[in-house]
N, C-alpha and C positions, 0 to 999 in steps of 0.2 A: 822698828819696822820698815821689810823696804815697800818698795811704790808695788811691788806687784809680786805674783805669790814664784814663792819660789821652790820647784823639787825634788821631794828631800825622798830619799831608800837607804839603804841596807852600805851607798859608802856614805861619806866625809862627804858634806854642803859645803865649803866657803863662799860664805861670806864678809865683803871686805868693805866695812862702814867706813877706816876710818883715805879709803879714795874719793875723792867727788865724780870717776863714773857711776858710782855705789849707785842708781835712788834708793831715795827712803819718802817716806807715807808722812806723808801734811809736813808744814813748811815748818822753819826756823827748828828741825829732826835731828840737830847737828849747828856744831859750832869749830870753826876753822881758828887751830892748833898751830901755829908755826907754818909747816905744810903741812897736814891732817886737817882728816876730820878730824872730829871726835864728836864721842852720843854726852849726852848728859848726862852728872850722876846723882846716880841713883841712894848713893848713903847717906844720910839726911844726917847719921852719926859718925860722920868720923870712926869708925870701927871696924875697919877692911869686910865686915856683915851686909849683909845684903837681907831686909827681911820682912816678911811683909804682915804675917799678925807673929805673936808672943811679944814676950816682956823686951822692951826694948828697941820693935821698927823704927822700919823710915815709911814708915806707908803714913805710923799715923801725924807724924809734924808737918807728913807733905798735906794733909784735908788738911789740920787746923792753918793751916797755912791763906790754904781760898777757900780755908768761912765757914766750915759744918766734918758729919762724917762720910756725907756726900762725892763718891770717886769721881760723879757729870763734876764737879763744878769746876770751873777757870779761872784762874791769875795772870795779870802779866802786870810781869814785873817793868819801872818806870826805867828809861835805858838814859 
């Protein structure tokens, strides 16, 4: 998510999240790998699919890790 609004239209809009000059929302929204910024992965099952609902979805393992079924809980991993 960008830190500011991005106007959308019928013409394609490119937002380059690999560029350090693209401002993102919040702190630690991206990680630097080599010369590129990367987004945190959402594929918890390593199956080349991102699923929010249904069987074998990626949301439930995240919710279990943060301690429940409330999607607003937080978890900070130790560094």
